[in-house]
N, C-alpha and C positions, 0 to 999 in steps of 0.2 A: 253407681250400680246400673246395670242394664235394666230397662223397663220393657220387658217383653211379655208380661202377663203371666206366662206359665213357664218359668225357668228357675234354675238355681243361681248361685252367686256368680258375679263377674260378667264375662263376655264370651260369645261363641268362638271368636277367633282373635288372634293378636291384632289384626288389622281393624276389626270391629272395636277393640279396646282403644285404638288410637283415635277413634271418633267419639269417645266418651266425653263426659263433661269435664271441664277444667277443675283441678283440685282446689278446694276451698279451705280445708284444714289438713294438717299433718300431725302425726304423733312422733315424739322423740323420747326415749328414756334418758333421764338426767341423773348423773352420778355424783355422790358426795364422798365416796371412799377415797382416801389419800389426799383429801383437800384440807383436812383439819377441822372441817365442819361436821359435827356429830349428829347428822340428820339422815333420815332414810332417803334412798334414791326415790325418784318419782317419775311418773309418765306425764309429759307436758303435751298439751294440745295447743298448737300454734295456728293462728289465722293467717292464711296465705292468699286471701281474696283481696285483690287491689281495690275493689269497690267497697270494702268493709271499713267501718270506723275503727276497728281493732286490728287492722292490717299490720303484720309483722310483730304482733303481740302474743304472749302466752295467755290464753284465755281460760285455761283450766290446768290444775295440777292434781295428780292422784298420787299421794305418798304411799309407799309400801309400808307394811307393818314392822319391818326390821331394818337395822342399820348394817352397813358393810356388805350389801348383797352383790354389788357390781352388776347391775342390769346390763345385758349385752344385746345379741341380735334377735330381735323380735320377729314373729311370724303369725300368720293367720290360721284359724282352725279349718278353713275351707278356701278354695280358690277357683279359678275359672275352669279347671278340669272337672269340677262338679256342676258346671253350667246346666247340664241336662237333668240334674237331680233336684226336684222341687222340695225335697226334704232337708236340703242343706242351706245354711245361711252363713255368710261371712260376718259373724257377730261376736267373735271372741279373739282377742289378741293374746298370744302366748309370749310371756316374758321370762326367758331363762336367766339365771343369776350365775355368773362365771365363778365367783368366789364362794358364796354360801351354798351353792348347789340346790337352791330352791327353784321352783318353777311357779310363777304366778299366772293365773288365768284372769284376764280383764274383760269385762262386759262392755263392749262398745255398741251393742245393738239397741239397748234401752235409750241411750242418749249419746249420739255420735260426738257431740261437743263436750260432754262431761262423762268420760268413762268411769266405771266403778269396779272395784275388786270383786271378782266372782268366786275365786277359789285359790288356795295356795297348796302346792304339793311340797311337803317338807323333804329335806335331803335324805332322811332315813329310808324313804320309799325307793329312791334311786339307788342308794347304797345296797339295800338288801335284795331288791328285786332284779337289779341289773348289774351290780358290782361296778358301777360307774359313778363319776362325779364331774364337776366343772362343766355344766352344759354351756355350749358356745352358740350354736345356731339352730333355729327351729324353722321348719318348712312344711307347709301343707302338701299332701300327696293326692294323686288322682283318685285313690281309693276312699278318700275321706279321713284317712288316718293322718297323724302328725309325726314327722321325723325330727328328732333332736340329736345333733352331733355333740359329742363330749370330748374333753381334752385330758381327762385323768380318771383315776379310780379312788375309792375311799381311803386307800393307804397313802395317797399323795403322790403316786407315780404319774408323771406327765406323759402319758402314752401318745398324746397328739402333738408334742413339741418338736420343732426344727426338723420336720420331715423333708423328703425329697421325692415322693412318689405320688402319682395319681392312682388310686386303688379302685378297681372295678368289682362290684359285688353282684351276686345273683340275688335279686330281691325276693324271690320265692323261697330259696333255701337259706338265705342269709349267710352265704359262703363267699369268701374272697376268691375270685376266679382269675384276676390278673392284676399286676402292679407295673406301672409305667414309670421309669426313672426320668425325672426332669431336672436332676442335679442335686448332689448331696447338700443338705442344709439350705436348700433354696427356699424353703417354706412356701409351697403352693397353698395359698390362703383362700382365695375366693374363686369358685368355679361357676361358669355361666354357660348353659346350653343356648344355642340359637332358639328363638321362640317358635319357629316353624316346626310343627309336630313331626313333619316328614324328614327333618334334617337331623341326622345322627352325628352332630359335631358341635363344638363350642370352644370356649377359650378359658384358660386359667391363668391368673396372675400370681407370680411367684415373688413374695415380698422381698426377701433378702437378696436374691440374684438379680432383681430388676428386670425379669424376663416375662413375656407373655407367650404361652404355648397354645397352639391350636391342637385340640384332640379330636379324633374322628374314628368312626367305625370302618374297618377295612373290608375288602371284598370277601375275605374268608371268615368274617364275623368277629374277629378280634379287634382290639382297640389300639391305637397308636397316637403318638404326639410328635409335633415338630415346633421348634421355636420360631416365632414369626415377628416378635418385637423384642428389642433389647434396649433398656435404658442404661447408658454408661454410668459407671461410678464417677464421682468427681474427686480429684486430688485436693485435699484441704489441710489447712493448719488451724489449730484452735478448737479441734473437735475430739471426740472420743477415739477415733481411728484416723489414719491418714487417708483412707478411702471412704467416701460417703455414698451409700447406695440411695436410690430414689425411694425405696421402701414402698412398693405398690401395695396399698392396703385395701382398696376396693376397686371393683371392676363391674361394668354392666353393659348390656347390649340393648339398643333401641328396639321397640316392638316390631318394626319392619325389618329387623336384622341388617340394617344398612350401616349403622355406626356403633363402634366400640368406644367406651369411655373408661378411663381409670385415673386414680389419684396417686401422686407421689408425695407421701406425707412428709418426708424429710427435705426433698428438694423444693417442695412448695407449689408444684404445678399440677393442673388437671389437663389431660390430653384427650383428643377426639380423633379417632381413626375411621376412615372409610373402609369398610370390610366387604364391599361388593365382591371382591375377590378375597375369600377368607384366607387364602394362602399368602396373600401379599397385602397386608393392611397398609394404608397410606395415611400418614399424619396430615390432618387438615385443620386442626384447631388446638390451641394451647393457651392457657392463662395461668399466671402466677398469683396466688392469694395467700402469701405468707411463706413459711418454711424456714429452714435453718441456714440458708446461704444468702440471706438478704444483705444488701449493701449496708455497711456501718455496724454490722453485728459482730459477735465474737469470732465468727468463722471466716477465714480467708480462703477463697478458692484459688489454688495455684495452677491447676490444669483442668480444662473443661473441653470436652469433645463437642459440645453442643452450643454453648453460649459464649458470646464475646465479652460479657461483663456480668457481674452479679445483679440479680433483679432488685428493684427498689422495694422497701417495706410496703405492705399493702395496707392502706388507710382508707376507711369507708365511714362517712358521716362523722369524721373527727376521731374515730377509734382505730388504733393500730391493731391489726389482727395478730394475735399470738397463736402459735401452733401452725399446722399446715393442713391442707385439704385432706380429709379422711373419708368418712362415709359419704356416698353420693346416691342421689335418687333422681330419676328422669321423669318428667311429666309424661302422661300417656301419649300426647301428641308429639313428644320429642323436642319441644321448643324451649323447655326450662329445665335446668339441671340444678338441683339443690345440693348443698354441700355443708357438712358439719366438720368440726376440727379436732374433736377428741377421739383418741384411739382406744386407750386402756389406761385407767387412772395411774397405774404404776409406771407405765412408759411415758405418759404425759408429764408426770412429776420429774422423771429423769431427763427427758429431752426438751421439754418446754415448760420449765418451772414458772415462767411468767403467766402461762395460761392457767395454772393452778390458782394463782393469785387473782387473775383478772377474769376468769371464766372463758368458756368457749363461745363460739358464734355459729349461727347458720347463715349462709349466703345463698344467693341465687345467680346462676350463670345463664345468660341468654345464648341460645344455640341457633346458629345458621344451619337450617336443615336442607338448604338447596345445594350449596357448594362446600359447606363446612365452615366452622369458625366459632370461637367462644369469646364472650365478653361479659365481664362482671357487671351485674345490675346495681348501680350505685344507689338506687332507691330502696334496696332490700337489705335489711340487717335485723337479725334477731340476736340480741346481746344477752347471753346467759350470765354475764357478769353482774347484771342488775337484778337478779332474782331475789325475792323477799327473804329467803333464808341464807343468802350469800351466793357468791359465784359458783356455778355448777358446770359440769362437763356433759354436754349434750352429745348423744351418739347417733344411732341409726334412725333413718327417716322412713315413715310408713304413711300411705294414704288409706283412708277407710275403705275405698272401693277397689283396693288392689293396686299394684304398681309393677314396674318392669322387672323387679327382682323377687317379688313374692308370688307372681302369677305364673302358672304353667299350663300348657295345653297338651294333653296326651290322650 
């Protein structure tokens, strides 16, 4: 957190945030649904300080009061857009539950290293007040309010599944004003604006089509999009389909708006692009840390537009990583990229059954911020296969002081 004497949470600008202190702990929701372990999901606090005696260890676990919640994308109650408001504090972490439709509020302000449950909002409130269900992602807003996106309604209709549009809303009237087609069933999943408050543009990763689109505001005030990156499908044998997409499941932008990162959960790689020219991203870093196409596995790649051979299985500290790179989080200075391997317990069970049995992991990728480049840090491994209650599926990564995907400046 910034120490300015008289200010609200976070940092005044994105570049100020890059000068902030190194992360010492991170939070991850850990899921037991679909694993066969009848225990509640929990919020894990992990020590990521290399000088600490508990480095790479889970130092605290906060279990939820219920089972089968499927904790998903967490977010803060306030962010750097409230920097000028001394009445605001970043002291509550919001945990939406994708399956149970609960929303947990966790107190991180009392003890950063040992969060405690503050409040639970039961599903009936969302059902009756909003006619919505299945909360997916939560994000703080510049107004101090909290936005939560959902994927369904109380009747079980999946209103947010397998879409192909970027939708533009008028925030004051809550009306849909424009839809931008980025491909039928492409599943535009994660959207990231550039951090510069003056920049009316950003990128969106489309999971199923393997494409990244740049979206931007036009001179006449409308919005448009153009495809700027395409991950080719691979022709395969021994898999669900003859064509395997990369499945872009997370995407983020460095605080200086210089680099774009995303993960291909099925192919198994993380990519780094130089976006100095946002219309022409340039691939400058790539690392494989698992995935479905590793050599010696059940899948044989018969045609590949990018690789000469299938990548080797990723082994770190004697453990073979099951699953593929999924949620990613970048350090404020841009030099460390953290990655977890669980996507959604139902899909984990279908595509990576070994991860269900052995648990997910969190890894750290060292980033070359001068010319680009990604290298797995072989000294860093958090193995959620060794949890006290049994192997767990760790998901999204959050820093107490804000991070590149939870902070906005408007």
